[in-house]
C-alpha positions in Angstrom: -16.3 -42.9 104.3 -15.2 -40.2 101.5 -16.3 -38.9 98.6 -14.4 -37.3 96.0 -16.3 -35.0 93.7 -14.8 -35.1 90.2 -13.5 -32.1 89.1 -15.1 -29.8 86.3 -13.3 -30.2 82.4 -10.6 -27.6 81.8 -11.7 -25.3 79.4 -10.0 -26.0 75.9 -6.7 -24.5 75.4 -6.6 -21.7 72.9 -5.2 -22.4 69.4 -2.0 -21.5 69.0 -1.3 -17.9 66.9 -1.2 -18.4 63.2 2.4 -18.5 61.8 3.6 -14.7 60.4 3.7 -15.8 57.3 -0.4 -16.5 57.2 -1.4 -13.4 59.2 0.6 -10.9 56.4 -1.5 -13.0 53.6 -5.0 -12.2 55.5 -3.2 -8.7 56.3 -1.6 -7.6 53.2 -1.5 -9.5 49.8 1.2 -7.2 48.3 3.6 -7.4 50.9 3.0 -11.1 51.5 3.2 -11.8 47.8 7.1 -10.7 48.4 7.8 -12.4 51.5 7.0 -10.1 54.0 6.0 -11.6 57.5 4.0 -9.0 60.1 5.3 -9.8 64.0 3.2 -7.3 65.7 0.5 -5.3 64.7 -0.8 -2.2 67.6 -1.7 1.3 67.8 1.6 1.7 69.3 3.9 -0.4 66.6 4.1 -2.5 63.7 7.3 -5.0 63.1 7.8 -7.5 60.5 10.6 -8.6 58.3 11.7 -9.9 54.9 14.2 -11.9 53.6 15.8 -10.3 50.2 15.0 -12.5 47.5 15.3 -12.2 43.3 11.3 -11.0 43.9 12.6 -7.4 45.9 16.0 -7.0 44.3 17.2 -5.1 41.6 19.4 -6.5 39.1 22.3 -5.5 40.9 21.4 -8.1 43.7 20.0 -5.5 46.0 17.0 -4.6 47.9 15.1 -2.0 45.5 14.6 1.3 46.8 10.5 1.2 45.7 10.1 -2.3 47.9 11.6 -0.5 50.8 9.2 2.1 50.6 5.9 0.2 49.6 7.1 -1.7 53.0 7.1 1.3 54.8 4.0 3.1 53.6 2.1 -0.4 54.0 2.9 -1.2 57.5 2.5 2.6 58.6 -1.1 2.2 57.0 -1.6 -0.7 59.1 -0.6 1.0 62.2 -2.7 4.5 61.4 -5.5 1.8 60.7 -5.5 0.5 64.3 -4.9 3.6 65.7 -7.6 5.5 64.2 -10.2 3.0 65.5 -10.8 1.2 62.3 -11.4 4.4 59.9 -10.3 4.1 56.8 -6.5 6.0 56.4 -5.0 7.0 52.9 -1.0 8.1 52.6 -0.9 11.9 51.6 3.2 11.9 51.7 6.0 9.4 51.7 9.5 10.6 52.1 12.2 7.8 52.3 15.6 8.0 52.7 18.4 5.2 51.5 21.4 5.0 53.9 22.7 1.2 53.2 21.9 -1.8 51.0 20.3 -5.0 52.0 21.8 -7.7 49.8 20.3 -11.0 48.3 19.9 -13.4 51.1 19.8 -10.5 53.7 16.6 -10.7 56.2 15.7 -6.9 57.3 13.9 -6.1 60.2 11.3 -3.3 59.9 9.2 -1.3 62.8 6.9 1.2 62.6 5.9 3.9 65.4 3.7 6.4 65.5 5.0 9.9 65.7 1.5 11.8 66.0 -1.6 10.4 65.8 -4.2 13.0 65.6 -7.9 12.7 65.1 -7.5 13.8 60.7 -3.8 13.3 60.6 -1.2 10.8 61.4 2.9 10.8 61.0 4.4 7.6 61.1 8.3 6.8 61.2 9.5 3.4 59.8 13.0 1.8 60.0 14.3 -0.8 58.1 17.3 -2.6 59.8 19.5 -5.2 58.8 21.5 -7.4 61.2 24.9 -7.7 60.9 25.8 -10.9 62.4 29.7 -10.5 62.0 29.3 -7.0 63.9 26.3 -8.5 66.0 24.5 -5.2 65.8 21.7 -4.0 63.6 22.9 -1.4 60.4 19.9 1.2 59.7 19.1 0.8 55.9 16.4 3.0 55.6 14.3 5.6 57.3 11.1 6.9 56.1 7.9 9.3 57.3 4.5 8.7 56.0 1.7 11.0 56.6 -1.8 9.7 56.5 -5.1 11.1 56.4 -6.8 8.8 58.9 -10.7 10.2 59.5 -12.2 8.8 56.1 -14.8 6.4 56.4 -15.0 2.7 55.9 -17.5 1.2 54.2 -19.3 -1.8 55.6 -17.1 -4.1 52.6 -14.4 -3.4 55.2 -16.0 -5.2 57.8 -14.7 -8.5 57.1 -11.2 -6.9 56.6 -11.4 -5.2 60.4 -12.4 -8.4 62.0 -9.4 -10.1 60.4 -6.9 -7.1 61.7 -8.6 -7.3 65.4 -7.4 -11.2 65.5 -4.2 -10.3 64.9 -3.6 -6.7 66.1 -2.4 -6.5 70.2 -5.0 -4.0 71.3 
């Protein structure tokens, strides 16, 4: 007579990743307020997207250049924060070139990558693209270069934010 040993219970499946909107809500209130959604956060790259709505448009129905600059500095700052080992960062220079316009209703994609990650200074490049369905290609809308001081002391109050970023970052 053979007996079978019951298998041990399987560990519970990990919870599904939170939707991008809730990730953005926890990571960056100003970007969340305009509808931006982070997709990837890592020391090597930060990506996300934004649907161009009235909230982020000029009266002419195009994406406000100040919004593009805010998005660029925000995504670069988050990337620099992660790349610095969760030290407080501060932008010291932002240069943005607007090349083409995004119109009301467009969705733009944002990609930030480090140019240089030093112990004291980081430089990040941010590009904002619009997908042109008729041409089946991406069109570059703006490019920004952000220089950040990245060796500032983060207070104990920032520990909660650090844990939130670690929850979402690909480290």
